[in-house]
C-alpha positions, 0 to 999 in steps of 0.5 A: 804436204805434197813433195814437202815435209813440214817439221814444227818444233817446240821451243818453249820450256817451263823454267825460261827466266826471260822468254828465251827458248830451248829445244832440248835433247828430245826435240833435237833428236826428233828433228834429226830422226825426222829429217833423216827418215825423209831425206827424199823430201824438201823440208821446211822447219818452223819454230818460235824462237830465233835460231840466228842472231837478229843483230839486236842485243836485247832480242838476241838474248831471247833467242834459241839457247841451243841454236848451235846444235839446231844449226848443226842438224840443219847443216847435215840435211841439205833437203831443208829448203827453209827455216822460219820463226817468229818471236823477234817482232820483225822481218828477216829474209836471208840465204845460207847455202841452199837454205832460206832463213826467215823471221816472220813479223808480229801480228801486233807491234814490231821492234826496230831492226838492229836496235840494241833495246826494244824500241817499237818500230813504226811498221804495222802488223804483218805476216809471212806468206809461204808458197812451197813448190813441188820442185823445192822452190820456196816463195815468200813475202811479208804482207804489212797491214798498211793503214791498220789502226790499233 
């Protein structure tokens, strides 16, 4: 997409007991190979399961099982400007080095951030808008559907 490489990853696997995710060796190798082949482009990596801890024990148990291998790959490729995911039913937006890490809220109910369980928050449904600029800039905002009634 213009100056950007957008990489989508599959984190679902058939024998997931509780809803956690995993990339597995083939998907991790595909990510490594794709990023290496396109080192001249800014990259955005998208996946479903959280690769970072959400500081909520219940949600963190349902994250990406091979997150450390994923994080190692991202660290080797400085052209990765952003990583975005869902699954946690809440918003998160932070920087680690030159990479922006973003959790996208759910289009249904949200879970209260940093709660040890799965407590439904009073936030409405939401979504994240991403604007990718040719110079590698990445603008993003979360839009909450205020006034939404289920």
